C-alpha positions as CSV (number, residue, x, y, z in Angstrom):
1,M,-21.5,-11.7,-11.5
2,T,-25.1,-12.6,-10.3
3,R,-27.2,-15.7,-11.7
4,R,-30.8,-15.8,-11.1
5,S,-33.2,-19.2,-11.0
6,S,-36.5,-19.3,-11.5
7,A,-37.3,-22.5,-10.4
8,E,-38.8,-22.4,-7.3
9,P,-37.2,-26.0,-5.0
10,G,-38.8,-27.1,-2.1
11,R,-36.5,-27.8,1.0
12,V,-33.0,-25.8,0.2
13,A,-30.0,-26.4,2.2
14,V,-27.1,-23.8,2.5
15,L,-23.6,-24.7,3.3
16,S,-20.4,-22.2,3.5
17,D,-17.0,-22.3,4.2
18,I,-16.2,-25.8,3.4
19,H,-12.7,-25.1,3.1
20,G,-11.4,-28.0,1.6
21,V,-12.2,-29.9,4.5
22,L,-13.6,-33.2,2.9
23,P,-14.6,-35.3,6.5
24,A,-16.9,-32.0,7.2
25,L,-18.3,-31.8,4.2
26,E,-19.3,-35.7,4.2
27,A,-20.5,-35.1,7.1
28,V,-22.6,-32.3,6.4
29,L,-24.0,-33.9,3.3
30,A,-25.1,-36.8,5.2
31,E,-27.2,-34.8,8.0
32,P,-30.9,-35.8,6.9
33,D,-32.0,-32.4,6.5
34,V,-29.4,-31.9,4.0
35,A,-29.8,-35.4,2.4
36,A,-33.6,-34.5,2.3
37,A,-33.1,-30.7,0.2
38,E,-33.9,-30.2,-3.4
39,R,-31.5,-28.0,-3.4
40,V,-28.1,-27.0,-1.9
41,V,-26.7,-23.8,-2.0
42,L,-23.1,-23.6,-2.0
43,T,-22.2,-19.8,-0.7
44,G,-18.8,-19.3,-1.1
45,D,-15.0,-20.5,0.3
46,I,-15.4,-23.9,-0.9
47,A,-12.3,-25.1,-1.5
48,A,-9.3,-23.6,0.1
49,G,-8.3,-25.8,2.5
50,P,-6.4,-29.2,2.5
51,Q,-8.3,-31.3,0.0
52,P,-9.7,-28.7,-2.4
53,G,-9.7,-30.9,-5.5
54,E,-11.8,-33.7,-3.3
55,V,-14.0,-31.4,-2.4
56,I,-14.8,-29.9,-5.7
57,E,-15.2,-33.3,-7.5
58,L,-17.8,-34.8,-4.7
59,L,-20.2,-31.6,-4.9
60,R,-19.6,-31.8,-8.7
61,A,-21.0,-35.6,-8.4
62,Q,-24.0,-34.2,-6.7
63,G,-25.3,-32.8,-10.2
64,D,-27.5,-29.8,-10.6
65,R,-29.2,-30.2,-7.3
66,V,-26.3,-27.8,-6.1
67,L,-25.9,-24.3,-7.1
68,W,-22.3,-22.7,-6.4
69,V,-21.5,-19.4,-5.2
70,A,-17.6,-17.9,-5.2
71,G,-16.1,-16.8,-1.9
72,N,-13.1,-14.8,-1.6
73,A,-10.9,-17.6,-0.9
74,D,-11.9,-19.4,-4.4
75,R,-11.2,-16.2,-5.7
76,E,-7.6,-16.1,-4.4
77,L,-7.5,-19.7,-5.2
78,V,-7.7,-18.4,-9.3
79,E,-5.8,-15.3,-8.5
80,I,-2.8,-17.9,-7.3
81,R,-3.2,-20.2,-9.9
82,G,-2.9,-17.3,-12.7
83,G,-0.2,-15.3,-10.9
84,G,-1.6,-12.5,-10.0
85,R,-1.5,-12.6,-5.9
86,D,1.6,-13.0,-4.2
87,R,0.6,-12.1,-0.6
88,F,-2.1,-14.8,0.5
89,P,-4.1,-14.9,4.0
90,D,-2.5,-18.2,5.4
91,T,0.1,-21.0,4.0
92,I,-2.6,-23.5,3.1
93,T,-3.9,-21.3,0.5
94,P,-1.2,-21.6,-2.0
95,Y,-1.0,-25.4,-1.2
96,A,-4.8,-25.8,-2.1
97,A,-4.0,-23.4,-5.2
98,H,-1.5,-25.6,-6.6
99,R,-3.6,-28.9,-5.9
100,L,-6.2,-27.9,-8.3
101,T,-6.5,-29.3,-11.8
102,A,-6.6,-26.7,-14.4
103,G,-10.0,-27.7,-15.1
104,Q,-11.1,-27.4,-11.4
105,V,-9.5,-23.2,-11.4
106,D,-11.1,-22.7,-14.8
107,F,-14.5,-24.1,-12.9
108,L,-14.0,-21.8,-9.5
109,A,-13.6,-18.6,-12.1
110,S,-16.6,-19.5,-13.7
111,L,-18.6,-19.2,-10.3
112,P,-21.0,-16.2,-9.8
113,T,-20.5,-13.9,-7.1
114,S,-24.5,-14.2,-6.2
115,L,-27.5,-16.0,-6.7
116,T,-31.2,-15.4,-6.5
117,L,-33.3,-17.8,-6.1
118,T,-37.2,-18.2,-5.1
119,V,-37.4,-20.0,-1.9
120,P,-40.9,-21.1,-0.7
121,G,-41.9,-18.9,2.1
122,H,-39.5,-16.6,1.7
123,G,-39.6,-15.6,-2.2
124,K,-36.8,-14.3,-3.7
125,V,-33.8,-14.7,-1.8
126,L,-30.1,-13.5,-2.3
127,F,-27.1,-15.6,-1.9
128,C,-23.7,-14.8,-1.5
129,H,-20.4,-14.7,0.4
130,A,-20.2,-11.9,2.7
131,T,-22.4,-9.0,1.2
132,P,-23.1,-8.5,-2.1
133,R,-20.8,-5.7,-2.2
134,D,-17.7,-7.2,-1.3
135,D,-16.8,-10.8,-0.5
136,E,-14.6,-10.0,2.3
137,E,-17.2,-8.3,4.5
138,I,-18.5,-10.3,7.2
139,V,-20.7,-10.5,10.2
140,L,-19.7,-12.5,12.7
141,V,-22.0,-15.3,14.1
142,D,-20.7,-18.2,16.2
143,S,-22.4,-21.3,16.9
144,R,-22.9,-23.3,20.2
145,P,-20.0,-25.6,21.4
146,A,-22.7,-28.4,21.5
147,R,-23.6,-28.6,18.1
148,W,-19.6,-29.0,17.6
149,A,-19.8,-31.9,19.9
150,E,-22.3,-33.6,17.6
151,Y,-19.3,-34.4,15.2
152,D,-16.5,-37.1,15.6
153,I,-13.9,-34.3,15.0
154,P,-10.7,-36.1,16.4
155,T,-11.8,-38.9,13.4
156,A,-12.1,-36.0,10.7
157,I,-8.4,-35.1,12.2
158,A,-7.2,-38.0,11.8
159,R,-8.4,-38.4,8.6
160,L,-6.8,-35.4,7.4
161,T,-3.5,-36.1,8.6
162,A,-3.3,-39.3,7.1
163,E,-4.6,-38.3,3.5
164,C,-3.4,-34.5,2.8
165,A,0.2,-34.0,2.3
166,Y,0.2,-30.3,3.4
167,P,3.5,-30.1,5.8
168,D,1.2,-28.7,8.9
169,I,-1.9,-30.3,8.7
170,A,-2.0,-31.5,12.0
171,A,-1.6,-28.3,13.9
172,W,-4.0,-26.8,10.8
173,A,-6.4,-29.4,11.2
174,D,-6.5,-29.4,15.4
175,H,-6.7,-25.7,15.3
176,Y,-9.9,-25.0,13.0
177,L,-11.8,-28.0,13.3
178,N,-11.6,-28.1,17.3
179,A,-12.3,-24.1,17.0
180,R,-9.4,-22.9,19.2
181,A,-9.5,-19.5,17.9
182,I,-10.9,-17.4,20.9
183,D,-13.4,-14.7,20.2
184,V,-10.8,-12.0,20.8
185,D,-8.6,-13.6,17.7
186,A,-11.6,-13.8,15.5
187,L,-12.3,-10.2,16.2
188,E,-8.7,-9.2,15.8
189,A,-8.5,-11.0,12.4
190,F,-12.3,-9.9,11.2
191,G,-13.1,-7.0,12.6
192,P,-11.6,-4.5,10.0
193,R,-13.8,-6.7,7.4
194,D,-16.9,-5.3,9.4
195,G,-18.0,-3.0,6.5
196,R,-18.0,0.5,8.9
197,T,-14.1,1.4,8.0
198,R,-14.7,1.0,4.1
199,V,-18.1,2.9,4.2
200,S,-16.2,5.4,6.0
201,E,-13.5,5.9,3.6
202,R,-15.8,5.9,0.7
203,G,-18.4,8.8,2.6
204,E,-15.0,10.7,3.4
205,G,-13.8,10.4,-0.5
206,R,-17.7,11.8,-1.5
207,S,-17.2,14.8,1.0
208,R,-13.8,15.4,-0.5
209,S,-15.1,15.3,-4.3
């Protein structure tokens, strides 16, 4: 499902992969460039994490300024609550799914998988999670370590540990907020989703038919 917006905003901020981490979302929304943006586009994986409901409600409180796109993790939350999924990418995903209210689940289920927005200086821009054809296909991009150092990560970890009931929240927060996964870990986890295998399989299927 794709939505199109004919309105032409001024500055647009794009946020992705919040994964239910409320302190990180609060910090990013307070960034001057984000606070000054007329539109905030969310490109998926919004709620699957330690504080899913709180993240959704903070974003919904921003009103029409926020434009939503679902990611694979948001889809998985809906599937879990609907009983249509019994295999999980991690243990915090089912935890997050059952922390959501029925209304929040319905809201996630209603989100489009892509959004086209006219952005000044760029024309029509397509926003999606992963790629338009597959919400799990990825391109790996790493932020500089110095950029991570600008944020008070120990305080964010302490807040999550104090406020979230997930049993292994301290270890989860340390691993993900301190970005302890090395490149090899990321490649092993996400490399199979880079599209090459799936495109090859589709091509082979066409050649056999």
